[in-house]
C-alpha positions as CSV (number, residue, x, y, z in Angstrom):
1,M,114.2,-40.3,-2.8
2,P,113.3,-37.2,-0.4
3,A,116.2,-35.5,1.3
4,S,116.6,-36.1,5.1
5,Y,115.6,-32.6,7.2
6,A,119.5,-32.4,7.9
7,T,120.4,-32.2,4.0
8,H,117.3,-30.3,3.0
9,R,118.4,-27.3,5.7
10,K,121.7,-27.7,4.8
11,Q,121.4,-26.7,0.7
12,L,119.1,-24.0,2.0
13,Q,122.2,-22.5,4.0
14,L,124.5,-23.4,1.3
15,I,122.7,-21.4,-1.3
16,L,122.0,-18.0,1.3
17,Q,125.5,-18.4,1.6
18,A,126.4,-18.5,-1.8
19,W,124.6,-15.3,-2.4
20,G,126.5,-13.4,0.6
21,M,124.8,-14.2,3.7
22,P,126.8,-14.5,6.8
23,E,127.2,-17.9,7.9
24,E,125.7,-17.5,11.0
25,T,122.6,-15.7,9.7
26,A,122.4,-17.9,6.7
27,E,122.7,-21.1,9.2
28,S,119.7,-19.0,11.5
29,T,117.5,-18.6,7.9
30,A,117.9,-21.9,6.5
31,E,116.2,-23.2,9.9
32,I,113.3,-21.0,9.9
33,M,112.8,-21.5,5.9
34,S,113.1,-25.7,6.4
35,W,111.2,-25.2,9.7
36,A,108.6,-24.6,7.2
37,D,108.7,-27.4,5.1
38,L,109.3,-29.9,7.4
39,H,105.8,-29.0,9.1
40,G,104.3,-29.5,5.9
41,I,104.1,-25.5,5.2
42,D,105.7,-26.2,1.4
43,T,104.6,-22.3,0.2
44,H,107.3,-21.1,2.5
45,G,110.5,-22.7,2.5
46,I,112.4,-24.1,-0.2
47,S,110.0,-22.6,-3.0
48,M,111.0,-19.4,-1.8
49,V,114.5,-20.0,-3.4
50,P,113.4,-19.2,-7.3
51,P,111.7,-15.6,-6.3
52,Y,114.2,-14.9,-3.7
53,D,117.1,-15.3,-6.3
54,E,114.9,-13.2,-8.8
55,R,114.7,-10.0,-6.2
56,R,118.3,-10.2,-4.8
57,R,119.4,-10.0,-8.3
58,A,117.2,-7.4,-9.1
59,G,118.7,-5.2,-6.1
60,K,115.6,-5.4,-4.1
61,I,116.8,-7.8,-1.4
62,D,120.2,-7.0,0.4
63,M,121.6,-10.4,1.6
64,R,124.3,-8.6,3.7
65,A,122.1,-6.5,5.7
66,V,122.1,-6.1,9.5
67,P,119.1,-6.0,11.7
68,K,119.0,-2.4,13.8
69,V,117.1,-1.0,16.8
70,A,115.5,2.3,15.3
71,R,113.7,3.5,18.1
72,E,113.1,1.2,21.7
73,T,111.5,1.7,25.0
74,P,111.1,-0.7,27.7
75,V,107.8,-2.3,25.8
76,S,108.8,-1.9,22.6
77,A,111.6,-2.1,19.4
78,L,111.4,-0.9,16.1
79,I,113.9,-2.7,13.4
80,D,114.7,-1.5,10.3
81,G,116.0,-4.4,8.3
82,G,118.3,-2.4,6.1
83,G,116.7,-3.8,2.8
84,G,117.8,-7.4,3.9
85,L,115.7,-10.9,3.8
86,G,112.6,-10.8,6.5
87,H,113.6,-13.7,8.4
88,P,117.0,-12.3,10.4
89,N,115.3,-9.1,11.1
90,A,111.9,-10.8,12.1
91,R,114.0,-13.3,14.6
92,R,115.8,-10.6,15.9
93,A,112.4,-9.1,16.2
94,M,110.9,-11.2,18.7
95,E,114.0,-11.9,20.6
96,L,113.2,-8.5,21.6
97,A,110.2,-8.7,22.1
98,I,110.7,-12.0,24.4
99,D,113.2,-10.4,26.6
100,K,110.9,-7.4,27.1
101,A,108.3,-9.6,27.9
102,K,110.0,-11.2,30.5
103,A,110.9,-8.2,32.1
104,T,107.8,-6.3,31.9
105,G,105.3,-8.9,31.3
106,I,104.7,-7.9,27.9
107,G,107.2,-6.9,24.7
108,V,105.7,-5.7,21.1
109,A,108.1,-4.9,18.1
110,A,107.3,-3.7,14.9
111,V,109.8,-4.1,11.6
112,R,110.3,-1.9,8.3
113,N,112.4,-2.3,5.2
114,S,112.4,-5.8,5.3
115,A,111.2,-8.3,2.8
116,H,109.6,-12.0,3.0
117,F,110.4,-13.5,6.4
118,G,108.9,-17.3,5.6
119,A,106.1,-18.6,8.1
120,C,104.8,-16.4,10.7
121,G,104.2,-19.6,13.0
122,F,108.1,-20.0,13.5
123,Y,108.1,-17.0,15.2
124,A,105.0,-17.1,16.9
125,L,106.2,-20.5,18.6
126,M,109.3,-18.5,19.6
127,A,107.0,-16.7,22.4
128,V,105.7,-19.8,23.4
129,E,108.6,-21.9,23.9
130,A,109.8,-19.0,26.5
131,G,106.2,-19.6,28.2
132,L,104.6,-16.6,26.4
133,I,101.5,-16.3,24.2
134,G,102.6,-15.1,20.7
135,M,101.4,-13.0,18.0
136,V,102.7,-12.0,14.6
137,T,101.6,-10.3,11.2
138,T,103.5,-9.2,8.2
139,S,102.4,-7.2,5.1
140,A,103.0,-8.9,1.8
141,S,105.1,-8.0,-1.3
142,G,102.4,-9.3,-4.1
143,I,98.8,-7.3,-4.5
144,Q,97.2,-10.3,-5.6
145,V,93.4,-9.8,-3.7
146,S,90.3,-8.0,-4.1
147,P,88.6,-6.1,-1.3
148,T,85.2,-7.6,-0.7
149,N,82.5,-6.1,-4.0
150,G,86.0,-4.8,-5.5
151,A,87.4,-5.3,-9.2
152,Q,90.7,-4.2,-8.4
153,A,93.4,-5.8,-6.4
154,R,94.6,-3.9,-3.4
155,L,96.0,-6.0,-0.7
156,G,98.1,-9.6,-0.6
157,T,97.9,-12.7,1.4
158,D,98.3,-10.8,4.8
159,P,99.3,-13.7,7.4
160,I,98.4,-14.0,11.0
161,A,99.8,-16.4,13.4
162,F,98.8,-16.9,17.4
163,A,100.3,-19.3,19.7
164,A,99.6,-19.8,23.3
165,P,101.5,-22.5,25.8
166,G,99.5,-25.6,26.9
167,K,100.4,-29.1,26.6
168,P,104.1,-29.6,26.2
169,G,105.4,-30.0,22.9
170,E,101.5,-29.1,22.1
171,P,100.8,-25.6,22.1
172,F,97.5,-24.1,20.4
173,L,99.4,-22.5,17.0
174,L,97.6,-21.1,14.4
175,D,99.2,-19.7,11.2
176,M,97.0,-18.7,8.5
177,A,96.7,-16.4,5.1
178,T,93.9,-14.0,5.7
179,T,92.7,-15.3,1.8
180,T,91.6,-18.7,1.0
181,V,94.9,-19.9,0.4
182,A,98.2,-18.9,0.5
183,A,99.8,-17.7,-2.7
184,G,102.5,-20.1,-2.1
185,K,100.0,-23.0,-3.0
186,I,98.9,-21.3,-6.1
187,R,102.4,-21.2,-7.1
188,N,103.4,-24.9,-6.1
189,K,100.4,-25.9,-7.9
190,A,102.0,-23.8,-11.4
191,N,105.4,-25.3,-10.6
192,E,103.7,-28.7,-11.5
193,G,101.6,-27.7,-14.0
194,L,98.0,-28.8,-12.4
195,A,95.2,-26.8,-11.9
196,T,93.8,-25.3,-8.5
197,P,90.6,-26.2,-6.8
198,P,87.6,-24.0,-7.1
199,G,87.3,-21.3,-5.4
200,W,90.8,-20.1,-4.9
201,L,90.6,-17.6,-7.8
202,V,88.7,-15.6,-10.1
203,T,89.4,-14.2,-13.5
204,K,88.9,-10.3,-14.3
205,D,85.7,-10.0,-14.3
206,G,85.4,-12.0,-11.2
207,Q,84.2,-15.6,-12.8
208,P,85.3,-19.1,-11.2
209,S,89.2,-20.2,-12.5
210,T,91.3,-23.3,-11.5
211,D,94.4,-21.8,-13.6
212,P,97.4,-21.5,-11.3
213,L,98.3,-18.3,-13.6
214,E,94.7,-16.6,-13.3
215,V,96.8,-14.1,-11.5
216,S,99.3,-13.1,-14.1
217,K,96.2,-12.5,-16.3
218,G,94.7,-9.8,-14.7
219,G,92.6,-12.2,-11.8
220,F,92.7,-12.3,-8.3
221,M,93.5,-14.4,-5.4
222,T,90.1,-14.7,-2.9
223,P,89.8,-13.0,0.6
224,L,88.9,-15.6,3.4
225,G,85.5,-16.9,2.8
226,G,85.8,-16.7,-0.9
227,T,82.8,-14.9,-1.8
228,P,80.5,-12.2,-0.1
229,E,78.0,-14.6,0.6
230,G,80.5,-16.9,2.0
231,S,81.5,-14.1,4.4
232,S,84.5,-12.9,2.5
233,H,84.3,-9.4,4.4
234,K,85.6,-11.1,6.9
235,G,89.0,-12.0,5.5
236,Y,89.2,-9.0,4.0
237,G,88.9,-7.2,6.9
238,L,91.6,-9.1,8.8
239,G,93.8,-8.4,6.0
240,A,93.2,-4.5,6.3
241,M,94.0,-5.2,10.2
242,V,97.3,-7.1,9.0
243,N,98.6,-4.2,7.1
244,I,97.8,-1.6,9.5
245,L,99.8,-3.7,12.7
246,S,102.8,-4.8,9.9
247,S,103.2,-1.4,8.2
248,A,101.3,1.7,9.4
249,L,102.6,1.1,12.7
250,S,106.3,0.1,11.8
251,G,106.3,2.9,9.1
252,A,106.8,0.4,5.8
253,C,105.5,1.1,2.8
254,M,101.4,0.5,2.8
255,V,100.3,-2.3,0.4
256,T,98.0,0.8,-1.3
257,D,101.0,3.0,-1.5
258,P,102.1,3.6,-5.4
259,M,105.7,3.0,-4.7
260,H,104.9,-0.3,-2.7
261,T,108.0,-2.6,-3.4
262,K,108.9,-0.1,-5.8
263,K,111.5,2.0,-3.6
264,P,115.1,1.5,-4.8
265,G,117.2,-1.1,-2.5
266,T,114.4,-2.7,-0.3
267,M,111.1,-4.6,-0.6
268,D,110.4,-2.3,2.5
269,I,107.9,-5.1,4.0
270,G,106.9,-4.6,7.4
271,H,106.5,-7.0,10.4
272,F,104.6,-7.3,13.4
273,M,105.6,-9.2,17.0
274,L,103.9,-9.2,20.0
275,A,104.9,-11.6,23.0
276,M,103.0,-11.5,26.4
277,D,103.3,-13.3,29.8
278,P,100.2,-14.9,31.0
279,G,101.6,-14.0,34.2
280,L,100.3,-10.9,34.0
281,F,96.8,-11.8,34.9
282,R,96.8,-15.2,36.6
283,D,99.5,-18.0,37.8
284,A,100.8,-19.1,34.5
285,A,100.7,-22.8,35.2
286,D,97.0,-22.6,35.9
287,F,96.7,-20.6,32.4
288,R,98.5,-23.5,30.6
289,A,96.2,-26.1,32.3
290,D,93.0,-24.7,31.1
291,V,94.5,-24.1,26.9
292,T,95.7,-27.7,27.7
293,A,92.3,-28.8,28.9
294,F,90.5,-26.4,26.6
295,C,92.2,-28.0,23.2
296,D,92.3,-31.7,24.9
297,T,88.2,-31.2,24.8
298,L,88.4,-29.8,21.1
299,R,90.0,-32.9,20.3
300,A,87.7,-35.2,22.1
301,T,85.0,-34.0,20.0
302,K,82.7,-36.9,18.7
303,P,84.0,-36.1,14.2
304,A,81.2,-36.3,11.7
305,D,83.8,-38.8,10.0
306,P,85.7,-41.4,12.4
307,A,88.5,-41.7,10.1
308,K,89.3,-37.3,10.5
309,P,89.2,-36.9,14.1
310,V,89.0,-33.4,15.3
311,M,92.7,-31.6,15.7
312,V,93.3,-28.3,17.2
313,A,95.9,-25.3,15.3
314,G,99.2,-26.9,14.9
315,D,98.1,-30.4,15.4
316,P,98.4,-31.7,11.7
317,E,101.8,-29.6,11.2
318,R,103.2,-31.3,14.1
319,R,101.8,-34.9,12.5
320,T,103.5,-33.8,9.4
321,A,106.7,-32.9,10.5
322,A,106.8,-36.2,12.6
323,R,106.5,-38.2,9.6
324,R,108.8,-36.1,7.7
325,R,111.6,-36.3,10.1
326,E,111.4,-40.3,9.4
327,T,110.4,-40.2,5.6
328,G,112.6,-37.2,4.7
329,I,111.0,-33.8,2.7
330,P,109.0,-34.1,-0.5
331,V,110.4,-31.6,-3.2
332,G,108.4,-31.9,-6.2
333,P,110.5,-32.3,-9.3
334,G,109.6,-29.1,-11.3
335,L,110.5,-27.2,-7.9
336,L,113.4,-28.9,-7.5
337,A,114.9,-28.6,-10.7
338,K,114.3,-24.9,-10.6
339,V,115.9,-24.8,-7.1
340,K,119.1,-27.1,-8.4
341,A,119.5,-24.1,-11.2
342,V,119.7,-21.2,-9.3
343,A,122.2,-23.4,-6.7
344,L,124.5,-24.3,-9.1
345,A,124.2,-20.7,-11.2
346,S,125.3,-18.9,-7.7
347,G,128.0,-21.6,-7.1
348,A,126.4,-23.4,-4.0
349,E,127.7,-27.0,-3.7
350,W,124.5,-29.3,-5.0
351,I,124.1,-31.8,-1.9
352,M,120.1,-32.7,-2.2
353,E,120.3,-35.5,-5.0
354,R,123.1,-37.8,-3.4
């Protein structure tokens, strides 16, 4: 049976604490990871436990690290993550961006010396919950994506999130990889021994593949658009933009640097956070009313298939969250076995199958 949200979240906290993360930080990080699973972003929650465990045991993530402000102005902050897991670093960065936006109208924070931080959307939503517009980007650890017309991997999944307040409880919340799919979706297929749909992957020779292990054999993930004919240059361009904002701005190691993820003691991933008050330009209530009306009009679009109504960014995830709060969060048996093995090896109490 799927575990309840509370149990799922607590299990993550127990594992993080067993790894040496302070209790308060572990509780906060578990919230972010379980938020992803609750909302159906199954690639960025509990499925990350095995790779996080591998990286910490390899000395690439310091679970005891505390984010520190390295540079600051009234509108900006640079955070050094100390080689720690990305969730505490990103949360601190967005908290600072929000505080600065409340004081001046806009706040920008960049993070260096960090690691994977979970789902971008969580941090963009933090801005919305403060009545602000939020934008978030992060560089990636894996180099798995070939630029359009290329036959060599140069980029990662390089996600971006954008959120704006509208109807209470229903903000516009776009959270997307700049690849055709997130790498975690491919990993989840591999965990369960399932093929990937056509268009997600190509071989090292550029031929279509449905093998979820194709990247490990020298193949590539595809940029958003899939092929040059499908406008993959757009996904390629967005991925490059994300790396400029996340790494070039913060001073994190660029994805094209030969030392990317190879520096001792750190993944040196970069993040970017923006919080902006719509009240800089007009009455904030009027802005929210326009966003609400705009999204409601999009939802009212005549559907091509009556069984598939038109939605806006954030709607599918909210529906999933409502359902999973009632029925629990499902975890595939292959992944569950891996997480249990990590938990027990780490000395964490196992509560998922009580």
